[in-house]
C-alpha positions in Angstrom: 77.3 110.6 106.2 74.8 113.2 105.4 78.0 115.2 106.0 80.8 113.7 104.8 78.2 112.6 101.6 77.8 116.0 100.7 81.3 117.1 101.2 82.4 114.5 98.6 79.6 115.1 96.1 80.3 119.0 96.1 83.9 118.2 95.6 83.2 115.9 93.0 81.4 118.7 91.0 83.8 121.3 91.4 85.9 119.2 90.0 84.0 118.2 86.5 83.5 122.0 86.4 86.7 122.9 86.8 87.4 120.0 84.5 85.4 122.0 82.0 86.2 125.2 82.4 89.9 125.2 83.5 92.7 124.8 81.0 95.3 122.7 81.0 99.1 123.4 79.8 99.9 124.0 76.2 102.3 122.7 74.0 104.2 126.0 73.8 104.4 126.5 77.3 105.9 123.3 78.2 108.8 124.0 75.7 108.7 127.2 77.7 109.1 125.1 80.8 112.1 123.3 79.7 114.4 126.2 78.7 114.3 127.8 81.7 116.8 125.8 82.9 119.2 126.3 80.3 122.0 128.4 81.4 122.9 125.9 83.9 122.2 123.2 81.0 124.7 125.0 79.0 127.0 126.1 81.3 126.8 123.6 84.2 126.0 120.3 82.8 127.9 120.8 79.6 131.2 122.5 81.1 131.2 122.4 85.2 130.6 118.9 85.3 132.4 116.9 83.0 135.6 119.0 82.8 136.1 121.2 85.6 138.8 118.6 87.4 140.2 118.5 84.1 140.1 121.8 83.5 142.0 122.8 86.9 144.0 119.6 86.9 145.4 119.8 83.6 145.3 123.0 82.1 145.5 125.1 85.6 148.3 122.4 86.8 146.6 123.1 90.3 147.6 119.6 92.2 144.7 117.0 92.5 143.7 118.1 95.8 143.7 122.0 95.5 141.0 121.1 92.4 139.3 118.9 94.6 139.4 121.6 97.2 137.7 124.0 94.2 135.0 121.3 93.1 134.4 120.7 96.6 134.3 124.3 98.2 131.3 125.0 94.9 129.5 122.0 95.7 129.4 122.8 99.6 128.1 126.0 98.8 125.8 124.8 96.6 124.1 122.1 99.1 123.9 125.1 101.4 121.6 127.2 99.3 119.1 124.7 98.0 117.0 124.2 101.0 118.0 128.0 102.3 116.6 129.2 98.9 113.7 126.4 98.9 112.2 127.5 102.1 112.6 131.3 101.3 111.1 131.0 98.1 108.2 129.1 99.8 108.2 132.1 102.3 108.1 134.3 99.6 105.3 136.7 98.1 105.5 138.6 95.5 103.1 139.9 92.2 105.9 139.0 89.2 105.7 135.3 91.0 107.4 133.6 94.5 109.4 131.0 91.4 110.2 133.7 88.2 111.5 136.1 90.7 114.1 133.5 92.3 114.8 132.4 88.8 115.1 135.4 87.6 118.3 136.8 90.1 119.3 133.1 90.0 120.2 134.0 86.0 121.8 137.5 86.6 123.9 135.7 89.8 125.0 132.8 87.3 126.3 134.9 84.2 127.8 137.1 86.1 130.3 135.0 87.9 130.9 132.3 85.6 133.1 133.0 83.4 135.8 134.1 85.3 136.2 130.2 86.5 137.3 129.7 83.5 139.6 132.3 82.6 143.3 133.0 84.1 143.2 134.4 87.6 143.6 138.2 87.1 146.1 139.5 89.1 147.2 136.1 90.6 148.6 134.1 87.7 152.0 133.9 88.8 150.4 133.4 92.7 151.1 130.0 94.9 148.5 127.6 94.7 146.0 128.5 97.5 145.6 131.9 96.4 144.5 130.5 93.2 141.8 128.2 94.6 140.4 131.5 96.9 139.8 132.9 93.6 138.2 130.6 91.6 136.3 130.0 94.8 134.7 132.9 95.0 133.7 132.9 92.0 132.1 129.2 92.2 130.7 129.9 95.2 128.2 132.7 93.2 127.4 130.8 90.5 126.3 128.3 92.7 124.6 130.2 94.3 122.4 131.5 91.5 122.4 127.8 90.9 120.5 127.2 93.5 117.6 129.5 92.6 117.4 128.8 89.5 117.0 124.9 89.9 114.8 125.5 92.9 112.3 127.4 91.5 112.5 125.4 88.1 111.9 122.4 90.0 109.5 123.9 92.2 107.3 124.8 89.3 106.3 121.2 88.0 103.7 120.0 90.4 102.3 124.0 90.5 101.5 123.4 86.7 99.5 120.4 87.1 98.0 117.9 88.9 98.2 114.8 85.9 100.8 112.3 86.5 101.2 111.7 83.3 102.0 115.4 82.8 104.1 115.3 85.8 106.3 112.7 84.1 106.0 114.8 80.7 107.2 117.5 82.0 110.6 115.7 83.6 111.3 114.6 80.3 110.7 117.9 78.4 113.0 119.0 81.1 115.8 116.7 80.5 115.3 116.9 77.2 116.8 120.3 76.8 119.2 119.7 79.3 120.5 116.8 77.1 120.3 119.2 73.6 121.6 121.9 75.5 124.8 119.2 76.6 124.8 118.5 73.0 124.8 121.4 71.4 128.4 122.6 73.9 129.7 119.3 73.4 129.6 119.7 69.7 131.2 123.2 69.3 134.0 121.8 72.0 135.2 119.3 70.1 135.0 121.8 67.2 137.0 124.1 69.6 139.6 121.6 70.0 140.5 120.9 66.3 140.6 124.3 65.1 142.2 126.1 67.7 143.7 124.2 70.7 147.3 124.7 71.8 149.1 121.7 70.9 146.5 119.6 68.3 149.1 117.3 68.9 149.1 116.3 72.0 146.4 113.7 73.6 145.9 115.1 76.9 145.1 118.6 78.0 147.0 120.7 79.2 147.7 124.8 79.3 148.3 125.8 76.3 144.6 124.7 75.7 143.2 127.6 77.9 142.0 129.4 75.3 139.5 126.2 74.3 137.9 127.0 77.6 137.2 130.4 78.3 136.1 130.8 74.8 133.4 127.7 75.4 132.5 129.8 78.8 131.6 133.1 77.4 129.8 131.3 74.6 127.6 129.2 76.7 127.1 132.2 79.4 125.3 134.8 77.0 123.3 131.8 75.1 122.0 130.5 78.2 121.2 133.7 79.8 119.1 135.0 76.2 117.6 131.3 76.6 116.5 131.1 80.2 114.5 134.4 78.7 111.8 132.8 77.2 110.5 131.2 80.7 110.1 134.4 82.0 108.2 135.9 79.1 105.7 132.6 78.5 105.7 130.9 82.2 102.3 132.2 83.5 102.5 131.6 87.6 99.4 130.8 89.2 98.5 133.9 91.7 96.5 134.7 94.0 96.7 131.1 95.4 97.7 129.8 99.3 98.2 126.1 98.5 98.3 124.0 101.1 101.4 123.4 103.2 102.7 120.8 105.2 105.5 122.1 108.8 109.3 121.1 107.5 109.6 118.9 110.3 106.7 116.8 108.6 108.5 116.1 105.6 111.8 115.6 107.6 109.9 112.8 109.4 108.5 111.1 106.3 111.0 107.5 105.3 109.6 108.0 101.6 111.3 112.0 101.8 114.6 110.3 102.1 113.9 107.3 100.1 112.7 109.2 97.4 115.9 111.7 97.3 118.6 108.9 97.8 117.3 107.6 93.9 117.3 111.2 92.8 120.7 111.1 94.1 121.6 108.0 93.3 120.9 109.0 89.4 123.2 111.9 89.3 126.3 110.3 91.1 125.7 108.1 88.1 125.8 110.9 85.0 128.2 113.4 87.1 130.4 111.1 88.5 130.9 109.4 84.4 131.2 112.5 83.5 133.9 113.9 85.4 135.9 111.4 85.4 135.4 110.5 81.4 138.2 112.0 80.1 140.7 110.6 82.3 139.5 107.2 81.7 139.6 107.9 78.2 143.0 109.5 78.2 144.8 108.0 80.3 143.9 104.7 81.1 142.7 103.7 77.4 145.4 106.8 76.1 142.6 107.3 73.3 142.9 110.8 71.4 141.8 114.1 73.2 138.9 114.3 70.8 137.7 111.9 72.4 136.9 113.5 76.0 133.9 115.6 73.2 132.9 112.7 71.6 132.2 110.5 74.8 130.1 112.9 76.3 128.6 114.2 73.0 127.3 109.9 73.0 126.1 110.2 76.4 124.3 112.8 75.6 122.5 111.5 72.6 121.7 108.7 74.2 119.8 110.6 77.0 118.3 112.8 74.5 116.4 109.9 72.3 115.3 108.1 76.1 114.1 111.0 77.2 111.0 110.6 74.4 110.6 106.8 75.7 110.4 108.0 79.4 106.6 108.4 79.4 106.1 105.6 77.1 108.2 102.9 79.0 106.3 104.2 82.3 102.7 103.7 80.8 103.6 100.1 79.8 106.2 98.9 82.1 105.2 101.2 85.2 107.0 103.7 87.4 109.1 101.8 89.4 110.2 99.1 86.1 111.2 101.6 84.3 113.4 103.4 87.3 115.1 99.7 87.5 115.6 99.2 83.6 118.0 102.4 84.1 119.8 100.4 86.6 119.6 97.2 84.6 121.5 99.6 80.9 123.9 101.6 83.8 125.2 97.4 85.0 125.5 96.4 81.8 127.8 99.7 81.0 130.5 99.3 83.6 130.9 95.6 83.6 132.0 96.4 79.7 133.8 99.3 81.1 136.2 96.9 83.5 136.8 94.6 81.2 138.1 97.0 78.9 141.6 96.8 77.8 143.6 99.9 76.6 144.1 100.3 73.2 147.7 99.5 71.2 147.0 101.8 68.4 145.6 105.1 69.6 146.3 107.5 66.6 144.3 105.2 63.8 141.0 106.4 62.4 138.6 103.6 63.8 139.5 100.7 66.0 137.2 98.0 67.0 138.7 97.2 70.2 138.7 101.2 71.1 135.4 102.4 69.6 133.0 100.0 70.7 133.4 101.0 74.1 131.4 103.8 72.4 128.7 101.5 72.6 129.1 101.4 76.6 128.9 105.2 76.7 125.4 105.2 74.8 123.9 102.8 77.2 125.5 103.9 80.3 123.4 107.9 79.0 120.2 105.7 78.5 120.5 104.1 81.8 121.6 107.8 83.5 118.2 109.2 81.6 115.2 106.8 83.0 116.9 106.9 86.8 117.0 110.7 87.0 113.3 111.6 84.6 111.4 108.7 86.8 113.2 109.7 90.5 112.2 113.5 89.5 108.7 112.5 88.6 108.6 110.6 91.9 109.4 113.8 94.5 107.1 115.4 92.2 104.0 112.4 92.7 105.1 112.6 96.3 105.0 115.9 96.9 101.3 116.0 95.8 98.5 118.8 96.7 101.4 120.6 98.9 102.8 122.7 96.7 103.3 125.7 99.1 106.2 123.9 100.5 107.5 122.4 97.0 110.4 124.0 97.2 111.4 123.5 100.5 111.1 119.3 99.4 113.8 120.2 96.4 115.5 122.0 98.5 116.7 119.0 100.6 117.0 116.8 98.1 119.1 118.6 96.0 121.2 120.1 98.3 121.8 115.8 99.3 123.0 115.5 95.8 125.6 118.2 95.7 126.9 117.5 98.7 127.0 113.5 98.0 129.0 114.6 94.6 131.1 117.1 96.5 132.1 114.8 99.6 132.9 112.0 96.8 134.9 114.0 94.9 137.1 115.2 97.2 137.4 111.8 98.1 138.3 110.6 94.9 140.7 113.2 94.5 142.5 112.7 97.4 142.6 108.5 97.0 144.4 109.5 93.6 147.5 107.3 93.4 151.0 108.4 91.2 150.4 106.3 89.0 146.9 106.9 88.7 146.2 105.1 85.0 143.8 101.9 85.8 142.6 103.9 89.1 140.4 106.1 86.8 139.0 102.7 85.3 137.8 101.8 89.0 136.2 105.2 89.9 134.3 104.9 87.0 132.7 101.1 87.8 132.9 101.7 91.4 131.5 104.5 91.7 128.4 103.5 89.3 128.4 99.7 91.0 128.3 101.8 94.7 124.8 104.3 93.4 122.9 101.7 91.3 123.4 99.4 94.5 121.9 102.1 96.6 119.3 102.5 94.4 118.1 99.9 94.0 117.9 99.0 98.0 115.7 102.3 98.4 113.3 101.0 95.5 112.7 97.8 96.3 112.2 99.4 100.6 109.6 101.5 98.7 108.5 98.8 96.7 108.0 97.0 100.1 106.3 100.4 102.0 103.8 100.3 99.4 102.4 96.6 99.6 102.5 97.1 102.7 100.2 100.1 103.0 97.5 98.3 100.3 97.5 95.7 102.8 96.7 97.4 105.8 94.0 99.3 103.7 92.5 96.6 102.4 91.8 95.2 106.3 90.8 98.6 107.6 87.1 98.3 106.8 87.0 100.8 103.8 83.4 100.3 101.5 83.4 102.6 99.0 86.4 104.4 97.4 85.9 107.7 95.6 88.4 109.3 93.5 92.3 109.6 93.4 93.0 113.3 93.4 96.3 115.1 93.2 98.2 111.9 94.5 95.2 112.4 97.5 93.1 109.0 97.3 89.7 110.2 99.6 88.3 107.2 101.0 85.0 106.8 102.6 84.7 103.7 105.5 81.9 102.0 107.2 81.4 104.6 109.6 80.9 107.2 106.9 83.9 109.0 108.0 85.8 111.1 105.1 89.3 109.9 105.3 92.3 111.9 103.8 95.5 110.3 102.7 98.4 110.7 102.0 101.0 108.4 99.3 102.7 106.9 102.0 99.3 106.4 103.7 99.7 108.7 106.2 96.1 110.0 107.6 95.5 114.1 106.8 94.0 115.7 109.9 93.3 118.3 111.8 95.2 121.4 110.1 96.5 119.7 107.0 92.9 118.6 106.7 91.4 121.5 107.4 94.0 123.7 104.5 93.2 120.7 101.9 90.1 121.3 102.6 89.6 125.1 102.5 92.3 125.4 99.2 90.0 122.9 97.1 86.6 123.5 98.4 86.4 126.9 99.1 88.6 128.4 96.7 87.7 125.9 93.6 91.0 125.2 93.2 90.9 123.6 89.0 91.9 120.0 89.1 92.7 117.3 86.6 90.4 114.0 86.3 93.1 110.9 87.0 90.8 108.4 87.0 87.4 108.0 85.4 87.0 104.9 86.7 87.0 105.5 90.4 84.7 108.5 89.6 81.9 106.7 88.1 82.3 104.0 90.9 82.2 106.8 93.3 79.6 108.8 92.0 77.2 105.0 92.3 78.1 104.6 95.3 76.6 108.0 96.6 73.9 107.5 94.5 72.8 104.4 96.2 
């Protein structure tokens, strides 16, 4: 009891000293963090996902299957790169910073390859489709590798920069806010280019004469995104000299929460990416809308997402983290029902048509729901990582692996099942993909809530008499025998090497941490005094 009490009291004192002397993230550092993934935002989220299939199929005139093959190859390579980049980053020791060095190399690889995907095949414009698939897939592989390095390095810094749950939610909100703002910029520029330099302005669909629009847009976003990403390199200072605790890879893969939280993120990405990928087909083929709608629709989608990112932190504070995610699910369900009952317009050339333009309300709801889902699912994962920031890149790498692989396989499936008369097919793709993803996410969320309640019941019946502080998402308990038990967010006791790593890191290295719950600390100090 004396040893347990001494360690617990020493830990509390060190925490208070760290809080008094430590520095929290400043506002400009939070903004600089948000700029770290602007190149993938402008280039990938703004162009690759919304227009990859449309460009390959309608502009380059590749068959639906060949267009799907390019997307599948790119997504598969990106998926494979994610976990390997994550493990490599965790094992890297670099004076420049193990996360920042991967981010820098990722920006270089991305910027050197992305432009060529949206330009005519140099030297093979008249070649067979198989050669074109090989050409565009080669550049797609390079840019996917750079994309993996940027995303892993950026996400892995979230649990390393702060220990506060509210700040983690804020960083994820800022991150997604920059993603939405950057994508809005892309759609505005794309809209202007379609109106002014499109090859056939009278056509309601994309055609080979619109090639100039795409390669000009690709050049703009590549240069601008690379320059903005340098702000992250200049103002984010990665913590050095620390050896944060890690978990072996098999420990992570053996946790059911690992797969459940990954499932919530994958579902949110399917909702947003499939909506953006097949929205141009849904507007122009199913609803016979003007081709400028392929810029207006995503524009409204991201405007609503941008607004919601400023409200997610407040929602999570008053509704709770799980209920905020459920709110996003409800908004997506409302939007998909609206899209299912919407019929084609009879007047596609009118400046305003209430029957046609009311669909944009559903797009706004879809964007708002997708924003809630993505921000909260990323926050779930950062909470799950907890104190084990030494292996955070591994966790994010595998989560993004599931994301890329599932999106690539689903895209290939949709393309291979496309019928000859496909007008109504895209309505079913938009609706069924969103309903399937949100239904799966709801099941995962329900299992998470049930497991948490079950764990609380086990803890309450385990003879716990005094509760201490909630530190870095790890709760320290003193039982009736006077033993200090370390428990992870999933309720699994931390013993042996894991406990030693945590103790060495927090006690001997005096890591700066943040008070999470003042009431629990007061209660613990009172119990220790008694």
